[in-house]
Each structure stands twice: as structure tokens, then as C-alpha cells.
BAVEX-230015 format. One line per field, with one value per atom (N, C-alpha, C): atom name; residue number from 0; x, y, z; residue in three letters. Coordinates in steps of 0.05 Angstrom, whole numbers. Layout:
BEGIN
name	[CA  ...]
resi	[NUM  ...]
c1	[X  ...]
c2	[Y  ...]
c3	[Z  ...]
resn	[ALA  ...]
END
This chain:
BEGIN
name	[N  CA  C  N  CA  C  N  CA  C  N  CA  C  N  CA  C  N  CA  C  N  CA  C  N  CA  C  N  CA  C  N  CA  C  N  CA  C  N  CA  C  N  CA  C  N  CA  C  N  CA  C  N  CA  C  N  CA  C  N  CA  C  N  CA  C  N  CA  C  N  CA  C  N  CA  C  N  CA  C  N  CA  C  N  CA  C  N  CA  C  N  CA  C  N  CA  C  N  CA  C  N  CA  C  N  CA  C  N  CA  C  N  CA  C  N  CA  C  N  CA  C  N  CA  C  N  CA  C  N  CA  C  N  CA  C  N  CA  C  N  CA  C  N  CA  C  N  CA  C  N  CA  C  N  CA  C  N  CA  C  N  CA  C  N  CA  C  N  CA  C  N  CA  C  N  CA  C  N  CA  C  N  CA  C  N  CA  C  N  CA  C  N  CA  C  N  CA  C  N  CA  C  N  CA  C  N  CA  C  N  CA  C  N  CA  C  N  CA  C  N  CA  C  N  CA  C  N  CA  C  N  CA  C  N  CA  C  N  CA  C  N  CA  C  N  CA  C  N  CA  C  N  CA  C  N  CA  C  N  CA  C  N  CA  C  N  CA  C  N  CA  C  N  CA  C  N  CA  C  N  CA  C  N  CA  C  N  CA  C  N  CA  C  N  CA  C  N  CA  C  N  CA  C  N  CA  C  N  CA  C  N  CA  C  N  CA  C  N  CA  C  N  CA  C  N  CA  C  N  CA  C  N  CA  C  N  CA  C  N  CA  C  N  CA  C  N  CA  C  N  CA  C  N  CA  C  N  CA  C  N  CA  C  N  CA  C  N  CA  C  N  CA  C  N  CA  C  N  CA  C  N  CA  C  N  CA  C  N  CA  C  N  CA  C  N  CA  C  N  CA  C  N  CA  C  N  CA  C  N  CA  C  N  CA  C  N  CA  C  N  CA  C  N  CA  C  N  CA  C  N  CA  C  N  CA  C  N  CA  C  N  CA  C  N  CA  C  N  CA  C  N  CA  C  N  CA  C  N  CA  C  N  CA  C  N  CA  C  N  CA  C  N  CA  C  N  CA  C  N  CA  C  N  CA  C  N  CA  C  N  CA  C  N  CA  C  N  CA  C  N  CA  C  N  CA  C  N  CA  C  N  CA  C  N  CA  C  N  CA  C  N  CA  C  N  CA  C  N  CA  C  N  CA  C  N  CA  C  N  CA  C  N  CA  C  N  CA  C  N  CA  C  N  CA  C  N  CA  C  N  CA  C  N  CA  C  N  CA  C  N  CA  C  N  CA  C  N  CA  C  N  CA  C  N  CA  C  N  CA  C  N  CA  C  N  CA  C  N  CA  C  N  CA  C  N  CA  C  N  CA  C  N  CA  C  N  CA  C  N  CA  C  N  CA  C  N  CA  C  N  CA  C  N  CA  C  N  CA  C  N  CA  C  N  CA  C  N  CA  C  N  CA  C  N  CA  C  N  CA  C  N  CA  C  N  CA  C  N  CA  C  N  CA  C  N  CA  C  N  CA  C  N  CA  C  N  CA  C  N  CA  C  N  CA  C  N  CA  C  N  CA  C  N  CA  C]
resi	[0  0  0  1  1  1  2  2  2  3  3  3  4  4  4  5  5  5  6  6  6  7  7  7  8  8  8  9  9  9  10  10  10  11  11  11  12  12  12  13  13  13  14  14  14  15  15  15  16  16  16  17  17  17  18  18  18  19  19  19  20  20  20  21  21  21  22  22  22  23  23  23  24  24  24  25  25  25  26  26  26  27  27  27  28  28  28  29  29  29  30  30  30  31  31  31  32  32  32  33  33  33  34  34  34  35  35  35  36  36  36  37  37  37  38  38  38  39  39  39  40  40  40  41  41  41  42  42  42  43  43  43  44  44  44  45  45  45  46  46  46  47  47  47  48  48  48  49  49  49  50  50  50  51  51  51  52  52  52  53  53  53  54  54  54  55  55  55  56  56  56  57  57  57  58  58  58  59  59  59  60  60  60  61  61  61  62  62  62  63  63  63  64  64  64  65  65  65  66  66  66  67  67  67  68  68  68  69  69  69  70  70  70  71  71  71  72  72  72  73  73  73  74  74  74  75  75  75  76  76  76  77  77  77  78  78  78  79  79  79  80  80  80  81  81  81  82  82  82  83  83  83  84  84  84  85  85  85  86  86  86  87  87  87  88  88  88  89  89  89  90  90  90  91  91  91  92  92  92  93  93  93  94  94  94  95  95  95  96  96  96  97  97  97  98  98  98  99  99  99  100  100  100  101  101  101  102  102  102  103  103  103  104  104  104  105  105  105  106  106  106  107  107  107  108  108  108  109  109  109  110  110  110  111  111  111  112  112  112  113  113  113  114  114  114  115  115  115  116  116  116  117  117  117  118  118  118  119  119  119  120  120  120  121  121  121  122  122  122  123  123  123  124  124  124  125  125  125  126  126  126  127  127  127  128  128  128  129  129  129  130  130  130  131  131  131  132  132  132  133  133  133  134  134  134  135  135  135  136  136  136  137  137  137  138  138  138  139  139  139  140  140  140  141  141  141  142  142  142  143  143  143  144  144  144  145  145  145  146  146  146  147  147  147  148  148  148  149  149  149  150  150  150  151  151  151  152  152  152  153  153  153  154  154  154  155  155  155  156  156  156  157  157  157  158  158  158  159  159  159  160  160  160  161  161  161  162  162  162  163  163  163  164  164  164  165  165  165  166  166  166  167  167  167  168  168  168  169  169  169  170  170  170  171  171  171  172  172  172  173  173  173  174  174  174  175  175  175  176  176  176  177  177  177  178  178  178  179  179  179  180  180  180  181  181  181  182  182  182  183  183  183  184  184  184  185  185  185  186  186  186  187  187  187  188  188  188  189  189  189  190  190  190  191  191  191  192  192  192  193  193  193  194  194  194  195  195  195  196  196  196  197  197  197  198  198  198  199  199  199  200  200  200  201  201  201]
c1	[-1296  -1318  -1306  -1317  -1311  -1337  -1335  -1358  -1349  -1367  -1363  -1382  -1370  -1386  -1386  -1409  -1412  -1426  -1414  -1425  -1429  -1454  -1460  -1469  -1457  -1466  -1487  -1510  -1532  -1539  -1555  -1565  -1583  -1581  -1598  -1628  -1642  -1670  -1678  -1658  -1663  -1664  -1656  -1654  -1680  -1703  -1728  -1733  -1729  -1733  -1713  -1688  -1667  -1673  -1680  -1687  -1711  -1730  -1754  -1745  -1730  -1721  -1702  -1685  -1667  -1683  -1702  -1718  -1734  -1745  -1760  -1743  -1718  -1700  -1687  -1689  -1673  -1681  -1706  -1715  -1699  -1692  -1676  -1647  -1637  -1609  -1603  -1621  -1615  -1618  -1628  -1629  -1601  -1582  -1555  -1537  -1539  -1525  -1539  -1538  -1554  -1543  -1562  -1555  -1551  -1530  -1525  -1539  -1538  -1551  -1553  -1572  -1575  -1583  -1567  -1572  -1572  -1585  -1579  -1571  -1555  -1543  -1564  -1563  -1580  -1564  -1540  -1522  -1494  -1479  -1453  -1455  -1441  -1444  -1471  -1487  -1515  -1518  -1542  -1549  -1531  -1524  -1509  -1526  -1522  -1532  -1508  -1510  -1489  -1502  -1493  -1503  -1480  -1484  -1463  -1470  -1451  -1456  -1435  -1443  -1424  -1418  -1393  -1384  -1366  -1363  -1344  -1316  -1310  -1283  -1285  -1262  -1262  -1271  -1264  -1273  -1303  -1315  -1345  -1357  -1346  -1356  -1354  -1332  -1328  -1349  -1353  -1373  -1401  -1408  -1435  -1438  -1419  -1421  -1418  -1408  -1406  -1431  -1450  -1475  -1494  -1510  -1532  -1557  -1565  -1588  -1610  -1634  -1657  -1661  -1665  -1671  -1649  -1625  -1602  -1579  -1566  -1570  -1595  -1604  -1628  -1623  -1644  -1642  -1641  -1617  -1613  -1589  -1578  -1554  -1558  -1582  -1587  -1583  -1584  -1582  -1554  -1537  -1511  -1491  -1478  -1457  -1430  -1427  -1401  -1405  -1386  -1388  -1362  -1364  -1340  -1345  -1325  -1327  -1303  -1307  -1285  -1291  -1270  -1272  -1262  -1279  -1273  -1270  -1248  -1243  -1254  -1274  -1285  -1265  -1266  -1249  -1258  -1241  -1249  -1274  -1278  -1301  -1324  -1323  -1345  -1369  -1393  -1417  -1421  -1435  -1441  -1461  -1457  -1475  -1499  -1521  -1545  -1570  -1592  -1618  -1624  -1626  -1634  -1641  -1657  -1667  -1651  -1635  -1618  -1625  -1634  -1639  -1650  -1660  -1671  -1650  -1627  -1605  -1579  -1562  -1536  -1515  -1493  -1470  -1447  -1438  -1415  -1391  -1371  -1347  -1324  -1309  -1287  -1262  -1243  -1217  -1195  -1179  -1155  -1132  -1121  -1099  -1072  -1052  -1025  -1020  -1004  -998  -987  -999  -990  -1002  -1021  -1032  -1055  -1066  -1090  -1087  -1065  -1063  -1064  -1052  -1053  -1081  -1094  -1122  -1140  -1138  -1154  -1149  -1124  -1116  -1128  -1126  -1135  -1166  -1178  -1208  -1217  -1204  -1212  -1212  -1194  -1192  -1216  -1229  -1250  -1278  -1280  -1305  -1327  -1321  -1342  -1356  -1340  -1352  -1368  -1359  -1374  -1400  -1401  -1426  -1448  -1442  -1463  -1480  -1470  -1484  -1501  -1491  -1506  -1493  -1509  -1498  -1480  -1460  -1443  -1454  -1458  -1468  -1446  -1423  -1399  -1376  -1352  -1328  -1306  -1287  -1264  -1246  -1226  -1208  -1208  -1202  -1204  -1180  -1186  -1166  -1163  -1184  -1184  -1201  -1195  -1209  -1191  -1204  -1188  -1173  -1147  -1131  -1128  -1120  -1114  -1138  -1162  -1185  -1197  -1206  -1219  -1248  -1267  -1295  -1311  -1326  -1344  -1371  -1392  -1419  -1435  -1448  -1462  -1491  -1508  -1537  -1547  -1566  -1579  -1608  -1624  -1652  -1656  -1640  -1641  -1616  -1614  -1590  -1586  -1608  -1606  -1595  -1604  -1594  -1564  -1556  -1527  -1510  -1518  -1501  -1501  -1524  -1525  -1507  -1509  -1493  -1463  -1455  -1426  -1416  -1432  -1424  -1422  -1442  -1442  -1418  -1412  -1390  -1363  -1360  -1335  -1334  -1356  -1356  -1351  -1361  -1358  -1331  -1314  -1288  -1287  -1310  -1311  -1300  -1298  -1291  -1279  -1261  -1252  -1228  -1220  -1196  -1171  -1149  -1125  -1112  -1123  -1113  -1103  -1100  -1090  -1062  -1059  -1034  -1034  -1056  -1057  -1072  -1087  -1104  -1094  -1098  -1090  -1114  -1138  -1162  -1186  -1207  -1232  -1256  -1275  -1299  -1323  -1346  -1370  -1394  -1415  -1440  -1463  -1486  -1511  -1526  -1534  -1549  -1574  -1593  -1620  -1624  -1632  -1636  -1661  -1660  -1683  -1703  -1727  -1748  -1740  -1725  -1718  -1691  -1677  -1651  -1654  -1638  -1639  -1630  -1612  -1602  -1617  -1634  -1651  -1650]
c2	[1707  1689  1663  1654  1627  1613  1586  1570  1556  1556  1538  1514  1491  1466  1454  1453  1441  1415  1393  1366  1356  1348  1337  1308  1290  1263  1261  1249  1250  1222  1221  1196  1183  1157  1144  1151  1156  1162  1191  1208  1235  1256  1249  1269  1284  1272  1287  1308  1301  1321  1343  1336  1356  1376  1366  1384  1402  1391  1406  1429  1424  1444  1464  1455  1473  1492  1482  1499  1519  1512  1530  1553  1547  1568  1585  1578  1590  1619  1626  1652  1675  1673  1695  1694  1670  1667  1678  1674  1684  1714  1727  1756  1768  1751  1760  1753  1729  1720  1696  1692  1671  1643  1624  1596  1590  1574  1566  1541  1521  1495  1479  1460  1442  1415  1394  1367  1347  1324  1301  1278  1260  1238  1217  1206  1184  1159  1162  1140  1150  1132  1139  1139  1156  1157  1167  1150  1157  1174  1185  1201  1226  1238  1262  1285  1309  1333  1350  1364  1382  1409  1430  1456  1474  1490  1505  1534  1550  1578  1594  1612  1629  1654  1663  1687  1702  1728  1744  1735  1730  1722  1712  1705  1694  1716  1741  1762  1765  1763  1764  1741  1717  1694  1699  1710  1715  1735  1756  1777  1764  1748  1736  1718  1700  1680  1691  1715  1728  1742  1745  1759  1741  1754  1739  1740  1716  1714  1699  1710  1697  1668  1650  1622  1608  1618  1606  1602  1579  1557  1541  1525  1508  1489  1481  1463  1434  1426  1399  1385  1398  1387  1358  1351  1325  1303  1310  1290  1289  1308  1309  1290  1274  1256  1267  1280  1290  1314  1333  1357  1362  1371  1377  1403  1420  1444  1446  1455  1460  1486  1501  1525  1518  1524  1518  1544  1545  1567  1559  1573  1564  1567  1548  1550  1574  1584  1608  1602  1577  1570  1560  1560  1550  1568  1558  1575  1588  1611  1624  1607  1605  1589  1607  1602  1619  1602  1613  1598  1591  1566  1556  1527  1518  1491  1476  1457  1443  1413  1400  1372  1361  1337  1324  1310  1304  1289  1303  1305  1317  1296  1298  1281  1299  1294  1308  1290  1298  1283  1298  1284  1296  1280  1293  1281  1293  1276  1286  1288  1311  1316  1313  1309  1311  1340  1344  1371  1388  1412  1430  1425  1406  1398  1416  1433  1448  1465  1480  1495  1478  1454  1436  1426  1418  1408  1430  1454  1476  1481  1481  1486  1464  1439  1417  1415  1422  1423  1446  1468  1491  1484  1466  1458  1442  1428  1409  1416  1435  1439  1448  1464  1474  1450  1431  1407  1390  1388  1372  1385  1411  1425  1422  1413  1407  1383  1367  1343  1346  1361  1365  1389  1402  1426  1420  1436  1436  1456  1447  1465  1484  1472  1487  1469  1480  1464  1482  1470  1486  1469  1481  1466  1477  1460  1468  1485  1504  1522  1517  1509  1501  1476  1462  1436  1414  1395  1374  1387  1387  1402  1385  1399  1386  1371  1381  1368  1384  1369  1381  1372  1391  1384  1394  1375  1384  1371  1387  1379  1381  1359  1357  1352  1363  1359  1340  1323  1304  1301  1291  1286  1263  1242  1218  1202  1179  1162  1152  1144  1134  1155  1180  1203  1206  1204  1207  1186  1161  1140  1144  1151  1156  1179  1201  1225  1220  1206  1201  1183  1163  1146  1161  1179  1194  1214  1226  1246  1232  1208  1193  1184  1173  1163  1186  1210  1232  1246  1237  1248  1275  1283  1308  1306  1282  1278  1251  1248  1267  1283  1304  1318  1301  1309  1293  1300  1289  1294  1268  1247  1222  1227  1216  1220  1244  1261  1284  1278  1255  1249  1223  1223  1199  1185  1199  1187  1200  1184  1194  1183  1201  1193  1206  1194  1207  1200  1216  1210  1223  1210  1222  1235  1260  1275  1287  1292  1303  1330  1350  1377  1377  1392  1397  1416  1416  1433  1463  1470  1498  1505  1486  1491  1510  1531  1549  1535  1516  1501  1475  1471  1447  1435]
c3	[1722  1731  1742  1764  1775  1781  1783  1792  1818  1837  1860  1857  1857  1856  1884  1896  1923  1920  1930  1928  1956  1962  1989  1985  2001  2002  2024  2019  2037  2047  2068  2078  2056  2053  2032  2037  2015  2016  2023  2028  2037  2015  1990  1969  1965  1963  1958  1980  2005  2026  2026  2020  2018  1996  1972  1950  1957  1971  1979  1998  2018  2037  2023  2006  1992  1975  1960  1943  1958  1981  1998  2009  2014  2026  2005  1980  1959  1953  1957  1947  1959  1985  1997  1988  1985  1977  1950  1930  1903  1900  1921  1920  1923  1934  1939  1916  1906  1881  1870  1844  1831  1835  1835  1833  1804  1797  1770  1762  1779  1774  1799  1800  1822  1811  1818  1808  1831  1826  1843  1825  1836  1820  1815  1791  1782  1777  1765  1760  1768  1782  1793  1823  1837  1866  1874  1886  1892  1917  1920  1944  1946  1923  1922  1910  1921  1907  1900  1877  1868  1862  1876  1870  1861  1840  1827  1828  1838  1842  1827  1809  1795  1812  1812  1825  1806  1811  1796  1801  1826  1835  1864  1875  1903  1923  1918  1936  1936  1912  1910  1926  1923  1938  1968  1977  2006  2016  2001  2009  2011  1991  1991  2015  2019  2040  2068  2071  2097  2106  2088  2094  2110  2126  2140  2123  2114  2095  2109  2109  2123  2112  2131  2124  2108  2110  2096  2115  2114  2095  2101  2082  2087  2109  2122  2146  2136  2126  2115  2129  2150  2163  2173  2182  2192  2172  2146  2124  2112  2118  2105  2118  2102  2110  2105  2082  2073  2055  2056  2039  2025  2000  1984  1969  1966  1950  1933  1908  1890  1874  1868  1852  1824  1804  1776  1760  1745  1727  1699  1688  1663  1640  1621  1597  1580  1563  1546  1529  1522  1504  1520  1546  1562  1560  1556  1556  1583  1583  1608  1623  1649  1666  1673  1659  1663  1660  1667  1665  1636  1630  1603  1605  1586  1586  1564  1572  1553  1551  1572  1571  1597  1597  1621  1637  1624  1637  1631  1651  1648  1655  1642  1648  1658  1682  1693  1691  1676  1672  1686  1703  1717  1711  1698  1690  1707  1719  1734  1714  1711  1692  1705  1688  1698  1708  1728  1737  1714  1710  1689  1662  1660  1634  1625  1642  1636  1610  1606  1581  1556  1557  1534  1529  1550  1548  1536  1546  1536  1507  1499  1471  1453  1461  1443  1443  1465  1465  1447  1448  1431  1401  1394  1366  1357  1375  1368  1378  1397  1410  1392  1371  1353  1339  1331  1318  1337  1362  1382  1389  1390  1397  1377  1353  1333  1341  1360  1367  1392  1412  1437  1452  1469  1483  1506  1509  1532  1552  1577  1598  1607  1614  1621  1624  1624  1629  1638  1653  1662  1680  1692  1709  1737  1756  1784  1793  1810  1821  1851  1865  1893  1896  1918  1921  1910  1897  1883  1859  1860  1840  1815  1793  1767  1756  1760  1750  1727  1707  1683  1685  1689  1693  1669  1657  1635  1638  1633  1638  1612  1603  1578  1583  1566  1568  1547  1555  1536  1543  1524  1529  1548  1545  1562  1557  1570  1568  1540  1527  1500  1481  1485  1469  1474  1498  1505  1490  1491  1478  1448  1436  1407  1399  1413  1406  1409  1430  1433  1411  1403  1380  1354  1349  1325  1324  1346  1347  1342  1353  1348  1319  1309  1282  1262  1268  1249  1252  1271  1274  1289  1300  1315  1343  1353  1381  1385  1404  1424  1415  1430  1424  1429  1419  1422  1449  1470  1497  1510  1494  1505  1518  1542  1557  1576  1574  1592  1618  1618  1641  1655  1682  1697  1709  1708  1719  1706  1701  1689  1704  1711  1725  1711  1713  1704  1721  1719  1732  1716  1718  1706  1728  1723  1743  1731  1749  1741  1754  1739  1751  1769  1790  1807  1793  1802  1790  1791  1812  1816  1803  1791  1779  1755  1754  1731  1705  1708  1685  1685  1664  1663  1636]
resn	[MET  MET  MET  ILE  ILE  ILE  PHE  PHE  PHE  GLU  GLU  GLU  MET  MET  MET  ARG  ARG  ARG  THR  THR  THR  TYR  TYR  TYR  ARG  ARG  ARG  LEU  LEU  LEU  GLN  GLN  GLN  PRO  PRO  PRO  GLY  GLY  GLY  SER  SER  SER  VAL  VAL  VAL  PRO  PRO  PRO  GLU  GLU  GLU  VAL  VAL  VAL  GLU  GLU  GLU  LYS  LYS  LYS  ARG  ARG  ARG  PHE  PHE  PHE  GLY  GLY  GLY  GLU  GLU  GLU  ALA  ALA  ALA  LEU  LEU  LEU  SER  SER  SER  GLU  GLU  GLU  ARG  ARG  ARG  VAL  VAL  VAL  LYS  LYS  LYS  VAL  VAL  VAL  SER  SER  SER  PRO  PRO  PRO  LEU  LEU  LEU  GLY  GLY  GLY  ALA  ALA  ALA  PHE  PHE  PHE  PHE  PHE  PHE  HIS  HIS  HIS  THR  THR  THR  GLU  GLU  GLU  VAL  VAL  VAL  GLY  GLY  GLY  PRO  PRO  PRO  LEU  LEU  LEU  ASN  ASN  ASN  HIS  HIS  HIS  ILE  ILE  ILE  ILE  ILE  ILE  HIS  HIS  HIS  ILE  ILE  ILE  TRP  TRP  TRP  PRO  PRO  PRO  TYR  TYR  TYR  ASP  ASP  ASP  ASP  ASP  ASP  LEU  LEU  LEU  GLN  GLN  GLN  HIS  HIS  HIS  ARG  ARG  ARG  THR  THR  THR  ARG  ARG  ARG  VAL  VAL  VAL  ARG  ARG  ARG  SER  SER  SER  GLN  GLN  GLN  SER  SER  SER  ILE  ILE  ILE  PRO  PRO  PRO  ASN  ASN  ASN  TRP  TRP  TRP  PRO  PRO  PRO  PRO  PRO  PRO  LYS  LYS  LYS  ILE  ILE  ILE  GLN  GLN  GLN  GLU  GLU  GLU  PHE  PHE  PHE  ILE  ILE  ILE  VAL  VAL  VAL  GLU  GLU  GLU  MET  MET  MET  GLU  GLU  GLU  SER  SER  SER  LYS  LYS  LYS  ILE  ILE  ILE  VAL  VAL  VAL  ILE  ILE  ILE  PRO  PRO  PRO  ALA  ALA  ALA  PRO  PRO  PRO  PHE  PHE  PHE  SER  SER  SER  PRO  PRO  PRO  LYS  LYS  LYS  LEU  LEU  LEU  GLU  GLU  GLU  ALA  ALA  ALA  ARG  ARG  ARG  ARG  ARG  ARG  LEU  LEU  LEU  GLY  GLY  GLY  ASN  ASN  ASN  LEU  LEU  LEU  TYR  TYR  TYR  GLU  GLU  GLU  ILE  ILE  ILE  ARG  ARG  ARG  THR  THR  THR  TYR  TYR  TYR  THR  THR  THR  MET  MET  MET  LEU  LEU  LEU  PRO  PRO  PRO  GLY  GLY  GLY  ALA  ALA  ALA  ALA  ALA  ALA  PRO  PRO  PRO  THR  THR  THR  VAL  VAL  VAL  ILE  ILE  ILE  GLU  GLU  GLU  ARG  ARG  ARG  TRP  TRP  TRP  ALA  ALA  ALA  GLU  GLU  GLU  ARG  ARG  ARG  ILE  ILE  ILE  GLU  GLU  GLU  GLY  GLY  GLY  ARG  ARG  ARG  LEU  LEU  LEU  LYS  LYS  LYS  TYR  TYR  TYR  SER  SER  SER  PRO  PRO  PRO  LEU  LEU  LEU  ALA  ALA  ALA  PHE  PHE  PHE  CYS  CYS  CYS  GLY  GLY  GLY  HIS  HIS  HIS  THR  THR  THR  GLU  GLU  GLU  LEU  LEU  LEU  GLY  GLY  GLY  GLY  GLY  GLY  LEU  LEU  LEU  ASN  ASN  ASN  GLN  GLN  GLN  TRP  TRP  TRP  VAL  VAL  VAL  HIS  HIS  HIS  VAL  VAL  VAL  TRP  TRP  TRP  ALA  ALA  ALA  TYR  TYR  TYR  LYS  LYS  LYS  ASP  ASP  ASP  ALA  ALA  ALA  ALA  ALA  ALA  ASP  ASP  ASP  ARG  ARG  ARG  PHE  PHE  PHE  ARG  ARG  ARG  ILE  ILE  ILE  ARG  ARG  ARG  ASP  ASP  ASP  GLU  GLU  GLU  ALA  ALA  ALA  ARG  ARG  ARG  ALA  ALA  ALA  GLY  GLY  GLY  GLY  GLY  GLY  ALA  ALA  ALA  TRP  TRP  TRP  PRO  PRO  PRO  PRO  PRO  PRO  ASN  ASN  ASN  THR  THR  THR  ARG  ARG  ARG  GLY  GLY  GLY  GLN  GLN  GLN  PHE  PHE  PHE  VAL  VAL  VAL  ARG  ARG  ARG  GLN  GLN  GLN  GLU  GLU  GLU  ASN  ASN  ASN  MET  MET  MET  PHE  PHE  PHE  VAL  VAL  VAL  VAL  VAL  VAL  PRO  PRO  PRO  ALA  ALA  ALA  GLU  GLU  GLU  PHE  PHE  PHE  SER  SER  SER  PRO  PRO  PRO  LEU  LEU  LEU  ARG  ARG  ARG]
END
């Protein structure tokens, strides 16, 4: 299993119209392969949408994307400023990316690792993840294989921003988090995102 994370930077003010057109075009696209999640940014880099597609492997992705699908891609080109795609390999303990309702607000955290650090990060997260999941659900996590390399991407669900701050404080105070990965990362970024009405992950 792989995930493709596609991030589009849009013209300011265009997110509602883009989501509308994307949702209208989606019915034919998901007959070919499912959408995993669709978000727009609320805090962090604004005017971004992120859509995540699970595939069996790169060959599956190629077969799907080479097909002619009615009304696809959605007619949103006029609003797109920049596009980025990355392929993420899920960690062994990452939940399956499927339709479920986890929270109203998601936090996407992207850490740039030292080259070759992924096995160490996975091992140390595996030691702590069970304790962390007692506080709030993990949507998915993994490391990049294509696109921006050496990235560790993890997505967490919360009821709202206050819930997020409370849970992170409690997890740290209880000793459940974070894993002992200090020195494995050279950069850390995060953003708060909101799922679209049609997002399977909500």
C-alpha cells in the first residue's frame, strides 16, 4: 500500500469553489479507485488543498491515472498556483486509510529526517505509539518515497484546537510522548486542516 499526497496552492479566496467543483467531479473518479481524504488548510500555509489517494503500489497508480475518466480531472485549473505530489509508504503501525469519522480538525506534521533515519524513527515510534493512541487517533503516518525525500508525515485527528493542545500536554505529562527521536530530524512543520464534506476521512 502507498499513499499519494497531492497538495495544490490556490488563488486566495478560491477554496470554496474548488472544493465544490472537486466534489461534483468525484463520483466518476472514485469508481476507479477510492479517495482517502481531502482537506483544506486552516492554519499554516493558507489557500491549500490536500487530497490523499491510496494505491496498492506505483503500478496501480499508473494504471488508474492513465484511464480516461468522465469529468476528471475537475475543472479547477484556473485557480491553481502550484502543485506538489509525494508518495508516502505507511509505517507498519499506521492505520488503514479508510472512511471513518475521527475529528473536526486534523494536524498534518511533516518532519524532515536525516538521510537514512527512517528505520530508526519507525522503531522508536513503534515503542511509544500504543500509549499515544490512548489520547487521540492517528489518521496515518509514514515516510516519503518520492517527492520531497526523507520526510516523516503523521496526521492526527482532534475535535478542535483546544482539544489538540490539551491532548498534547497530557501525553507529554504522562510520559507517553514523544518518542526518543531527538537528533533524527533537521526540520519540523505542521498545519491544521479541515476535511471537506465529501472527504471519506472526517
